[in-house]
NULO-385976 format. One record per atom (N, C-alpha, C): residue number from 1; chain; x, y, z. Coordinates in Angstrom, 2 decimals, decimal comma. Layout:
BEGIN
PT  num  chaine        x        y        z
PT  NUM       A        X        Y        Z
...
//
This chain:
BEGIN
PT  num  chaine        x        y        z
PT    1       A   -65,13    -5,30    55,26
PT    1       A   -63,95    -5,67    54,66
PT    1       A   -64,20    -6,89    53,85
PT    2       A   -63,73    -6,95    52,65
PT    2       A   -63,86    -8,14    51,79
PT    2       A   -62,55    -8,92    51,86
PT    3       A   -62,70   -10,08    51,28
PT    3       A   -61,50   -10,97    51,25
PT    3       A   -60,46   -10,35    50,31
PT    4       A   -60,96    -9,45    49,37
PT    4       A   -59,90    -8,81    48,54
PT    4       A   -59,01    -7,86    49,31
PT    5       A   -59,42    -7,49    50,49
PT    5       A   -58,66    -6,55    51,28
PT    5       A   -57,58    -7,20    52,12
PT    6       A   -57,69    -8,51    52,23
PT    6       A   -56,76    -9,29    53,03
PT    6       A   -55,48    -9,71    52,23
PT    7       A   -54,47    -9,73    52,87
PT    7       A   -53,16   -10,10    52,14
PT    7       A   -52,70   -11,44    52,68
PT    8       A   -52,11   -12,16    51,83
PT    8       A   -51,54   -13,47    52,31
PT    8       A   -50,29   -13,16    53,19
PT    9       A   -49,98   -13,95    54,21
PT    9       A   -48,79   -13,70    55,01
PT    9       A   -47,50   -13,73    54,16
PT   10       A   -47,42   -14,49    53,13
PT   10       A   -46,21   -14,57    52,32
PT   10       A   -46,06   -13,20    51,65
PT   11       A   -47,06   -12,50    51,23
PT   11       A   -46,97   -11,25    50,63
PT   11       A   -46,46   -10,25    51,60
PT   12       A   -46,95   -10,26    52,79
PT   12       A   -46,44    -9,41    53,90
PT   12       A   -44,95    -9,62    54,14
PT   13       A   -44,63   -10,86    54,31
PT   13       A   -43,23   -11,24    54,53
PT   13       A   -42,32   -10,78    53,39
PT   14       A   -42,71   -10,94    52,15
PT   14       A   -41,87   -10,39    51,09
PT   14       A   -41,66    -8,93    51,12
PT   15       A   -42,77    -8,14    51,44
PT   15       A   -42,65    -6,74    51,56
PT   15       A   -41,71    -6,36    52,67
PT   16       A   -41,89    -6,99    53,82
PT   16       A   -41,06    -6,72    54,97
PT   16       A   -39,58    -7,01    54,68
PT   17       A   -39,32    -8,14    54,04
PT   17       A   -38,00    -8,47    53,72
PT   17       A   -37,30    -7,53    52,70
PT   18       A   -38,12    -7,07    51,82
PT   18       A   -37,68    -6,10    50,76
PT   18       A   -37,41    -4,78    51,37
PT   19       A   -38,27    -4,35    52,28
PT   19       A   -38,07    -3,07    53,01
PT   19       A   -36,77    -3,15    53,88
PT   20       A   -36,59    -4,20    54,57
PT   20       A   -35,46    -4,31    55,40
PT   20       A   -34,19    -4,36    54,61
PT   21       A   -34,17    -5,08    53,46
PT   21       A   -33,09    -5,16    52,61
PT   21       A   -32,73    -3,74    52,09
PT   22       A   -33,77    -2,98    51,70
PT   22       A   -33,60    -1,73    51,21
PT   22       A   -32,92    -0,74    52,25
PT   23       A   -33,41    -0,81    53,42
PT   23       A   -32,87     0,06    54,50
PT   23       A   -31,42    -0,33    54,84
PT   24       A   -31,19    -1,63    54,94
PT   24       A   -29,95    -2,17    55,31
PT   24       A   -28,96    -1,88    54,16
PT   25       A   -29,38    -1,96    52,86
PT   25       A   -28,49    -1,64    51,77
PT   25       A   -28,18    -0,15    51,81
PT   26       A   -29,13     0,66    52,06
PT   26       A   -28,90     2,12    52,12
PT   26       A   -27,95     2,43    53,28
PT   27       A   -28,12     1,79    54,29
PT   27       A   -27,19     2,14    55,52
PT   27       A   -25,79     1,70    55,12
PT   28       A   -25,74     0,42    54,68
PT   28       A   -24,40    -0,14    54,43
PT   28       A   -23,63     0,49    53,29
PT   29       A   -24,42     1,03    52,35
PT   29       A   -23,81     1,59    51,12
PT   29       A   -23,22     3,00    51,29
PT   30       A   -23,33     3,58    52,44
PT   30       A   -22,87     4,94    52,67
PT   30       A   -21,79     5,22    53,58
PT   31       A   -20,93     4,24    53,84
PT   31       A   -19,71     4,55    54,50
PT   31       A   -19,52     3,74    55,88
PT   32       A   -18,32     3,96    56,45
PT   32       A   -17,98     3,28    57,63
PT   32       A   -18,95     3,57    58,81
PT   33       A   -19,33     4,82    59,03
PT   33       A   -20,28     5,18    60,06
PT   33       A   -21,59     4,40    59,89
PT   34       A   -22,00     4,25    58,66
PT   34       A   -23,26     3,56    58,42
PT   34       A   -23,13     2,08    58,68
PT   35       A   -21,99     1,51    58,48
PT   35       A   -21,63     0,13    58,80
PT   35       A   -21,75    -0,07    60,30
PT   36       A   -21,25     0,91    61,05
PT   36       A   -21,34     0,85    62,42
PT   36       A   -22,80     0,96    62,87
PT   37       A   -23,64     1,81    62,26
PT   37       A   -25,05     1,90    62,63
PT   37       A   -25,73     0,57    62,22
PT   38       A   -25,49     0,07    61,12
PT   38       A   -26,15    -1,30    60,72
PT   38       A   -25,74    -2,36    61,69
PT   39       A   -24,55    -2,41    62,16
PT   39       A   -24,13    -3,37    63,15
PT   39       A   -24,77    -3,12    64,46
PT   40       A   -24,93    -1,84    64,89
PT   40       A   -25,65    -1,48    66,11
PT   40       A   -27,12    -1,95    66,03
PT   41       A   -27,74    -1,70    64,88
PT   41       A   -29,09    -2,07    64,69
PT   41       A   -29,29    -3,54    64,81
PT   42       A   -28,39    -4,27    64,22
PT   42       A   -28,36    -5,78    64,26
PT   42       A   -28,29    -6,27    65,70
PT   43       A   -27,37    -5,59    66,43
PT   43       A   -27,10    -5,97    67,88
PT   43       A   -28,40    -5,67    68,71
PT   44       A   -29,04    -4,54    68,41
PT   44       A   -30,24    -4,13    69,13
PT   44       A   -31,38    -5,13    68,86
PT   45       A   -31,48    -5,51    67,58
PT   45       A   -32,56    -6,47    67,25
PT   45       A   -32,38    -7,83    67,95
PT   46       A   -31,19    -8,15    68,32
PT   46       A   -31,03    -9,50    68,99
PT   46       A   -31,40    -9,39    70,43
PT   47       A   -31,66    -8,23    70,97
PT   47       A   -31,97    -8,00    72,43
PT   47       A   -33,45    -8,34    72,62
PT   48       A   -33,84    -8,72    73,86
PT   48       A   -35,28    -8,81    74,18
PT   48       A   -36,02    -7,52    73,87
PT   49       A   -37,26    -7,64    73,55
PT   49       A   -38,01    -6,44    73,09
PT   49       A   -38,04    -5,36    74,14
PT   50       A   -38,11    -5,65    75,43
PT   50       A   -38,13    -4,67    76,44
PT   50       A   -36,84    -3,80    76,55
PT   51       A   -35,76    -4,40    76,05
PT   51       A   -34,42    -3,66    76,15
PT   51       A   -34,17    -2,88    74,86
PT   52       A   -34,98    -2,91    73,88
PT   52       A   -34,58    -2,34    72,56
PT   52       A   -34,88    -0,81    72,59
PT   53       A   -35,94    -0,40    73,15
PT   53       A   -36,22     1,11    73,09
PT   53       A   -35,11     1,94    73,58
PT   54       A   -34,55     1,73    74,81
PT   54       A   -33,48     2,66    75,28
PT   54       A   -32,23     2,52    74,39
PT   55       A   -31,96     1,31    73,78
PT   55       A   -30,74     1,20    72,93
PT   55       A   -30,95     1,93    71,59
PT   56       A   -32,21     1,87    71,10
PT   56       A   -32,48     2,65    69,90
PT   56       A   -32,31     4,15    70,18
PT   57       A   -32,77     4,61    71,33
PT   57       A   -32,71     6,05    71,66
PT   57       A   -31,20     6,38    71,75
PT   58       A   -30,31     5,54    72,39
PT   58       A   -28,94     5,83    72,44
PT   58       A   -28,38     5,95    71,09
PT   59       A   -28,77     5,06    70,15
PT   59       A   -28,17     5,05    68,84
PT   59       A   -28,67     6,30    68,09
PT   60       A   -29,92     6,68    68,25
PT   60       A   -30,42     7,89    67,60
PT   60       A   -29,67     9,07    68,08
PT   61       A   -29,42     9,18    69,43
PT   61       A   -28,70    10,25    70,01
PT   61       A   -27,28    10,40    69,45
PT   62       A   -26,65     9,20    69,35
PT   62       A   -25,30     9,21    68,87
PT   62       A   -25,24     9,63    67,38
PT   63       A   -26,15     9,11    66,61
PT   63       A   -26,23     9,48    65,20
PT   63       A   -26,51    10,93    64,92
PT   64       A   -27,40    11,46    65,75
PT   64       A   -27,76    12,83    65,71
PT   64       A   -26,50    13,75    66,04
PT   65       A   -25,76    13,31    67,04
PT   65       A   -24,52    14,09    67,34
PT   65       A   -23,51    13,98    66,29
PT   66       A   -23,32    12,78    65,63
PT   66       A   -22,35    12,67    64,57
PT   66       A   -22,74    13,47    63,37
PT   67       A   -24,15    13,54    63,05
PT   67       A   -24,54    14,23    61,96
PT   67       A   -24,37    15,76    62,17
PT   68       A   -24,56    16,23    63,40
PT   68       A   -24,37    17,69    63,67
PT   68       A   -22,85    18,04    63,54
PT   69       A   -22,01    17,15    63,99
PT   69       A   -20,59    17,42    63,84
PT   69       A   -20,06    17,44    62,44
PT   70       A   -20,81    16,69    61,52
PT   70       A   -20,37    16,58    60,19
PT   70       A   -21,06    17,63    59,24
PT   71       A   -22,03    18,32    59,79
PT   71       A   -22,80    19,24    59,05
PT   71       A   -21,97    20,52    58,74
PT   72       A   -21,61    20,80    57,47
PT   72       A   -20,75    21,93    57,12
PT   72       A   -21,46    23,27    57,40
PT   73       A   -22,80    23,33    57,44
PT   73       A   -23,47    24,51    57,81
PT   73       A   -23,25    24,93    59,33
PT   74       A   -22,76    24,05    60,08
PT   74       A   -22,60    24,25    61,49
PT   74       A   -21,16    24,70    61,77
PT   75       A   -20,41    24,80    60,74
PT   75       A   -18,99    25,15    60,96
PT   75       A   -18,83    26,55    61,59
PT   76       A   -18,14    26,69    62,75
PT   76       A   -18,02    27,94    63,42
PT   76       A   -17,22    28,98    62,66
PT   77       A   -16,49    28,57    61,60
PT   77       A   -15,56    29,51    60,92
PT   77       A   -16,43    30,36    59,93
//
């Protein structure tokens, strides 16, 4: 590996911040349920690392359930 392959920490921080802003903006821009998800993610991120995985799984399960209920192709009629 050459020094050309290394990135400065500031570059990584800018990319991470831009990615986070993009995801957060996409989540927040799509409605009330997304605002709830963004809030839940914020709350999860404030937890100790060891407690995050089960909370993320709970959130994923809840979002999957909400998506399935809102999917018009799953309408029983």
